[in-house]
N, C-alpha and C positions, 0 to 999 in steps of 0.2 A: 465842248471837252472833245480832243481827238482820242482815239483808242489807244495809241501808243502812250499818251500822257497819262490815260486812266489807268493802263496796266501799271505804269511806274508809280502813280499814287496808291494803286492797290498794294503793291510789294513794299512801300513804304511804310503804309497803316498795318500792314501784316507784321513787319518788324517791330514797329512801336508797340502792338498789341502783345508780342511775345514777350518783349523787354518789360512792360508794364506787368504782366501775369506772372513772370518769373519772379520779379521783385515784389510786388504787393498781392500777387495771390491771384487765382483765377475768379473769384467772386467777388473781388474787390470792384467797388462802383467804378472807377476809372476804367477797368478792364472791360467792363461790361459796355460801357459808353464806347471805347474804341472798338469793341466787337460789333456793334450796331453800326457804327461809321463805315467800318470794313464791309458790314452785309449791304449797306447802301450803295457802296462804291460798285461791289460785285453784282448787284442788281442793275445798277447803272450801265455796266460793261456789258452785261446779257442783253440789255435792251438796245444799245447801241448795235451790237453784232446782230442780232436778228433783223433790225430795222434796217441795215445796209446789206442784208443778205449774205452775211459773212457767218452765218450759224456753223461752226466747226464741229467736227464729229465729236469732238471731247465732250460736248454738252450731252451728246447722245449717249457716249459711253457714261458720263457721270450718271445719268438717269438710268441706265441700263444697270449700272453696278450697285445703285442704290436699292433697285428693285431685287436684285439677286440677294443682297444681303439681307433685306427685309424677309424674302422667302426662306433663306437658311436659318434665321433667328425663327421664324415661325415653326419651320420642319424641326428644329432642334429641341423645341418645348416638348415637355410631358404631354401626352396625349388626352390632355383635360377637355380640350376642344373636341374631340370627336367623341368621348365616351358620354353616354347619358347620366353616368352614375358619379358619385363625389369620389374624388380620390385618382390614383393612376393605374388600378387595376381593373381590368374587365372581369366580370363575373359571369 
C-alpha cells in the first residue's frame, strides 16, 4: 500500500471512529475495535515512512511533546515522590 493511500485510509478510519464514538459511546466495543484498526494503520504508516527514509520531523515532535507532557505531569504532582515521609508536608 502506498503512503498516500494509507494516509487516506487513516483519515477515513479516524472519521469512522469519531462517528461511532459520538453515537455509541467511547467504551462501546465497535469504537474500541475501530480504534485498534486505526492504531494498526498508524503503525503501518510509521513503519513505511521509516523504511523509506521519510521520517518526518513531526514524529520527533510528537515524541518530544509526549516527553514534555509526561515531565509536566510529574512535576505538577505533590512532592510525595521526593519526601521520605507519608503525606505532602516536610517535617
